[in-house]
N, C-alpha and C positions, 0 to 999 in steps of 0.2 A: 556767426552768420555773415556771409559775404553778400555784397550788393549784386554780384553776378547771379545769385539765386532768385532775385526778385521776379524776373520774367517767368521762371519755372513755377514759382509759388503762385503767381497771379493766374497762370494757366491752370494750375491744379485747383485753385479756388473756383475759377470759372466752371471747370468740369464738375466739381463737387456741387456747385450751386444749381447745376442743371439736373441733378439727381432728384427723384421724387421724395427721397428721405431728407433732403437738405433743409427745407424750412423747419420741420419738426426738430431736427437735431440742432440747428442754429438756435432755435427758441429754447431748447433744453440746455444748451451750452450757456446761454445768457442767464437762465434760471440758476444753473449750477454756480456760475460766477457770483451771482447775487447772494446765494446761500453761503458760499465760502467767505465773501466779504463780511457778512454779518456774524460769522463764527468768531468766538472769543479766542484770541491767540492765533498762532500759526497752526495751520492744518497740514499734517504730513500726508503725502500721497502714499499711504501704506494701509494694507488691509489684513486683518487677522481673520483667516477663514473660519476659525472656531467661533467667532462672534457673529457670523452671518446667520441670522435666524429665519427671516422671511424668505419664501421661495423666490420672490422678485429680486431681492438683493443678492441671493446666491446666483441667480440666473445672470444678473448684470456683471457680477464679478467673474463668472465663468466666461461670459461673452467677451469681456475686456481681455481676459487671459488668452482666449482662443485667437484673437486677432493680433495680440502683442507682437509675436515673432514676425508675422507677415508685415505689419506696420513698421516695426523696427528695421527690418531688412529693406523695405522700400525707402524709408527715411535715410538709412545709411548710404544707399546707392543714389540718393538724390531724386528718386522717383516719387515726387510729392503727390502726384495724381493718384498713384496706387495707395499711398499712405492714407489719403483722405477717403478713397473709395472703400478701404477696409472699414472705416468708421460707419459707413452706411448700414452695415449689418447690425449695428448697435441700436437702431431705431426702436425696434420692438421691445428689447429688454429695458431701454431707458424709459420708454412710455409706461411700461408695466411697473417699473420701480416708482416713478412719480405718482402713479395711480393707486398704489397699494402700500407703500412704505412711508412711515413717519420718520423723517430724518432726525428731528429733534426729540429723540426718545428720552424717557425719564432716566433710564440707566446711562450714566456718563460714559461707560465703556462702549455701549452700543452706539450712542450718539457720535463719539469720536471715531468709531470704526466706519460708520456710515458717511461721516464727513471725509474720512480718508478714502473711501471708495469714490466719492464724488470728486475729490482732488485728483485721484488717479485718472478718472474719466476726463476731467477738465484739462489735465496735462496732455493727454493723448489727443484731445480735440483741438488744442491750440498750438500744436507743434509746428504746423506749417503756417498758420495764420489764425487770428482771433475770429473764429467762426461765429461768435455772437453778433458780429457786425452784419451778418447776413440776415439776422432776425428782423422782422418788420414790426 
């Protein structure tokens, strides 16, 4: 990361913060960060689609996958605003996930997979900047 990127990142964060989805996503990002901090051991940002059981976790995994290429291309070209704007589409699946899915499942494989899904989300959301800092 180069210091020359800082103004572009700040502009992207300002544009993201103005989106109606920003407060909810910033709060969700903070929540995800807290969950991952409490997890035992390192959590790998990896998801096994075969272990996705709940409709909301499938929807979130699909939503992340559907924006990945767009977000990656925007990131690679230095278009941080487009990278963050792609995240705005995740608001509904993130909300549904937290409303209906128990991350700390009794089954260790399910729990690890759900934590991996959250780690994937967290990595995507914090690529440009730590969006949890926008949470009030």
